[in-house]
TIBA-84180 format. One line per field, with one value per residue (C-alpha): residue number from 1; residue in three letters; chain; x, y, z. Coordinates in nm, 3 decimals, always signed. Layout:
// TIBA-84180
k <- [NUM / ...] $
r <- [ALA / ...] $
c <- [A / ...] $
px <- [X / ...] $
py <- [Y / ...] $
pz <- [Z / ...] $
END
This chain:
// TIBA-84180
k <- [1 / 2 / 3 / 4 / 5 / 6 / 7 / 8 / 9 / 10 / 11 / 12 / 13 / 14 / 15 / 16 / 17 / 18 / 19 / 20 / 21 / 22 / 23 / 24 / 25 / 26 / 27 / 28 / 29 / 30 / 31 / 32 / 33 / 34 / 35 / 36 / 37 / 38 / 39 / 40 / 41 / 42 / 43 / 44 / 45 / 46 / 47 / 48 / 49 / 50 / 51 / 52 / 53 / 54 / 55 / 56 / 57 / 58 / 59 / 60 / 61 / 62 / 63 / 64 / 65 / 66 / 67 / 68 / 69 / 70 / 71 / 72 / 73 / 74 / 75 / 76 / 77 / 78 / 79 / 80 / 81 / 82 / 83 / 84 / 85 / 86 / 87 / 88 / 89 / 90 / 91 / 92 / 93 / 94 / 95 / 96 / 97 / 98 / 99 / 100 / 101 / 102 / 103 / 104 / 105 / 106 / 107 / 108 / 109 / 110 / 111 / 112 / 113 / 114 / 115 / 116 / 117 / 118 / 119 / 120 / 121 / 122 / 123 / 124 / 125 / 126 / 127 / 128 / 129 / 130 / 131 / 132 / 133 / 134 / 135 / 136 / 137 / 138 / 139 / 140 / 141 / 142 / 143 / 144 / 145 / 146 / 147 / 148 / 149 / 150 / 151 / 152 / 153 / 154 / 155] $
r <- [MET / ASN / THR / THR / LYS / PRO / VAL / GLU / ASP / GLY / MET / HIS / THR / VAL / THR / PRO / HIS / LEU / VAL / CYS / ALA / GLY / ALA / SER / GLU / ALA / ILE / ALA / PHE / TYR / ALA / ARG / ALA / PHE / GLY / ALA / GLU / GLU / VAL / MET / ARG / LEU / PRO / GLU / PRO / GLY / GLY / LYS / LEU / ALA / HIS / ALA / ALA / VAL / ARG / ILE / GLY / ASP / SER / MET / VAL / MET / LEU / MET / ASP / GLU / PHE / PRO / ASP / TRP / ASP / ALA / HIS / GLY / PRO / LEU / ALA / LEU / ALA / GLY / THR / PRO / VAL / THR / LEU / HIS / LEU / ALA / VAL / PRO / ASP / VAL / ASP / ALA / ALA / TYR / LYS / ARG / ALA / VAL / GLU / ALA / GLY / ALA / THR / GLY / ARG / MET / ALA / PRO / ALA / ASP / MET / PHE / TRP / GLY / ASP / ARG / TYR / GLY / VAL / VAL / GLU / ASP / PRO / PHE / GLY / HIS / ARG / TRP / SER / MET / ALA / THR / HIS / ILE / ARG / ASP / VAL / ALA / PRO / ALA / ASP / MET / ALA / GLU / ALA / MET / LYS / GLN / GLY / CYS / PRO / SER / ILE] $
c <- [A / A / A / A / A / A / A / A / A / A / A / A / A / A / A / A / A / A / A / A / A / A / A / A / A / A / A / A / A / A / A / A / A / A / A / A / A / A / A / A / A / A / A / A / A / A / A / A / A / A / A / A / A / A / A / A / A / A / A / A / A / A / A / A / A / A / A / A / A / A / A / A / A / A / A / A / A / A / A / A / A / A / A / A / A / A / A / A / A / A / A / A / A / A / A / A / A / A / A / A / A / A / A / A / A / A / A / A / A / A / A / A / A / A / A / A / A / A / A / A / A / A / A / A / A / A / A / A / A / A / A / A / A / A / A / A / A / A / A / A / A / A / A / A / A / A / A / A / A / A / A / A / A / A / A] $
px <- [-0.961 / -0.947 / -0.884 / -0.884 / -0.588 / -0.371 / -0.321 / -0.635 / -0.628 / -0.539 / -0.355 / +0.017 / +0.231 / +0.252 / -0.063 / -0.088 / -0.389 / -0.458 / -0.642 / -0.817 / -1.030 / -1.301 / -1.242 / -1.535 / -1.400 / -1.046 / -1.200 / -1.351 / -1.025 / -0.802 / -1.047 / -0.990 / -0.617 / -0.490 / -0.764 / -0.853 / -1.136 / -1.339 / -1.346 / -1.560 / -1.658 / -1.795 / -1.961 / -2.012 / -2.357 / -2.277 / -2.174 / -1.815 / -1.608 / -1.472 / -1.296 / -1.274 / -1.044 / -0.950 / -0.738 / -0.481 / -0.317 / -0.240 / -0.225 / -0.466 / -0.498 / -0.708 / -0.839 / -1.072 / -1.195 / -1.041 / -1.159 / -0.971 / -1.135 / -0.948 / -0.630 / -0.671 / -0.558 / -0.463 / -0.178 / -0.383 / -0.449 / -0.080 / +0.053 / +0.224 / +0.330 / +0.670 / +0.541 / +0.534 / +0.327 / +0.508 / +0.336 / +0.524 / +0.342 / +0.401 / +0.394 / +0.493 / +0.433 / +0.069 / +0.020 / +0.155 / -0.062 / -0.378 / -0.325 / -0.262 / -0.563 / -0.764 / -0.659 / -0.321 / -0.052 / +0.254 / +0.565 / +0.818 / +0.759 / +0.872 / +1.242 / +1.501 / +1.686 / +2.035 / +1.888 / +1.716 / +1.365 / +1.177 / +1.021 / +0.783 / +0.582 / +0.239 / +0.038 / -0.321 / -0.587 / -0.573 / -0.208 / -0.074 / +0.234 / +0.258 / +0.583 / +0.535 / +0.801 / +0.864 / +1.173 / +1.359 / +1.709 / +1.895 / +2.186 / +2.441 / +2.460 / +2.819 / +2.716 / +2.422 / +2.676 / +2.915 / +2.603 / +2.530 / +2.887 / +2.842 / +2.536 / +2.184 / +1.880 / +1.665 / +1.360] $
py <- [-3.629 / -3.258 / -3.045 / -2.715 / -2.505 / -2.403 / -2.058 / -1.941 / -1.801 / -1.421 / -1.454 / -1.424 / -1.592 / -1.263 / -1.039 / -0.729 / -0.716 / -0.358 / -0.252 / +0.081 / +0.318 / +0.320 / +0.023 / +0.118 / +0.469 / +0.326 / +0.087 / +0.407 / +0.589 / +0.311 / +0.306 / +0.687 / +0.697 / +0.370 / +0.229 / -0.049 / -0.279 / -0.421 / -0.795 / -0.857 / -0.724 / -0.904 / -0.674 / -0.798 / -0.754 / -0.409 / -0.293 / -0.276 / -0.469 / -0.781 / -0.856 / -0.710 / -0.738 / -0.504 / -0.571 / -0.310 / -0.411 / -0.771 / -0.794 / -0.836 / -0.622 / -0.733 / -0.508 / -0.471 / -0.212 / -0.157 / -0.396 / -0.322 / -0.640 / -0.845 / -0.648 / -0.504 / -0.136 / +0.082 / +0.310 / +0.616 / +0.452 / +0.331 / +0.678 / +0.562 / +0.250 / +0.082 / -0.061 / +0.082 / -0.082 / -0.059 / +0.014 / -0.054 / +0.167 / +0.281 / +0.653 / +0.742 / +1.106 / +1.063 / +0.782 / +1.030 / +1.316 / +1.095 / +0.971 / +1.332 / +1.459 / +1.174 / +1.284 / +1.119 / +1.327 / +1.370 / +1.249 / +1.253 / +1.387 / +1.149 / +1.189 / +0.980 / +0.742 / +0.602 / +0.260 / +0.315 / +0.412 / +0.725 / +0.700 / +0.877 / +0.827 / +0.909 / +0.854 / +0.759 / +0.915 / +0.593 / +0.614 / +0.358 / +0.467 / +0.380 / +0.410 / +0.414 / +0.368 / +0.350 / +0.169 / +0.401 / +0.250 / -0.065 / -0.005 / -0.268 / -0.364 / -0.230 / +0.113 / +0.136 / +0.058 / +0.327 / +0.562 / +0.476 / +0.573 / +0.910 / +0.979 / +0.877 / +1.089 / +1.067 / +0.853] $
pz <- [-0.269 / -0.174 / -0.499 / -0.311 / -0.404 / -0.091 / -0.253 / -0.424 / -0.776 / -0.776 / -0.440 / -0.384 / -0.096 / +0.097 / +0.111 / +0.330 / +0.567 / +0.688 / +0.985 / +0.924 / +1.140 / +0.888 / +0.649 / +0.428 / +0.367 / +0.316 / +0.039 / -0.117 / -0.078 / -0.234 / -0.534 / -0.597 / -0.510 / -0.644 / -0.879 / -0.636 / -0.732 / -0.434 / -0.431 / -0.110 / +0.221 / +0.529 / +0.778 / +1.131 / +1.283 / +1.417 / +1.058 / +1.095 / +0.837 / +1.001 / +0.661 / +0.310 / +0.000 / -0.276 / -0.585 / -0.673 / -1.008 / -0.987 / -0.610 / -0.336 / -0.014 / +0.275 / +0.524 / +0.834 / +1.075 / +1.412 / +1.663 / +2.010 / +2.162 / +1.886 / +1.931 / +1.592 / +1.584 / +1.292 / +1.260 / +1.364 / +1.705 / +1.731 / +1.655 / +1.327 / +1.139 / +1.072 / +0.750 / +0.391 / +0.127 / -0.218 / -0.559 / -0.885 / -1.133 / -1.504 / -1.422 / -1.059 / -1.106 / -1.223 / -0.947 / -0.679 / -0.809 / -0.820 / -0.452 / -0.321 / -0.515 / -0.353 / -0.004 / +0.071 / +0.233 / +0.027 / +0.234 / -0.062 / -0.392 / -0.685 / -0.760 / -0.949 / -0.716 / -0.725 / -0.737 / -1.079 / -0.981 / -0.988 / -0.642 / -0.415 / -0.080 / +0.041 / +0.346 / +0.329 / +0.563 / +0.768 / +0.856 / +0.610 / +0.404 / +0.031 / -0.160 / -0.536 / -0.804 / -1.165 / -1.288 / -1.517 / -1.543 / -1.447 / -1.207 / -1.106 / -0.732 / -0.712 / -0.858 / -0.591 / -0.313 / -0.439 / -0.449 / -0.094 / +0.007 / -0.169 / +0.050 / -0.048 / -0.020 / +0.301 / +0.254] $
END
């Protein structure tokens, strides 16, 4: 009988897997910017990372170097990304400041939002966007919808 768990301990059903131009540097950056802890790395014979994993809070993020032959390109090679990773944090102002001081580019300074979060956005040096928020008040869906009618801030 196979007793292997189909979802490993510490993993969630959906886990981001990032392609980075310089995955080793990305691991070091994520440690400085987001408090990431390296879980594992698997270098290929040429030294590039074929697979690595870090833990940020209670979540795993997998990453790898760019491998054009494997059709693995990061956002810098693709001139942008349509994906934003979201961090729920206890103090968004401190998290935003830490990320910018570590080398992220501020895209939207933290501000109180109509949906009840204090929210900000940074872009890491590898082209990945990270939103971050601290929930500051509960807002009913009807009140959010009304705020949308009044015009919401551009994010």
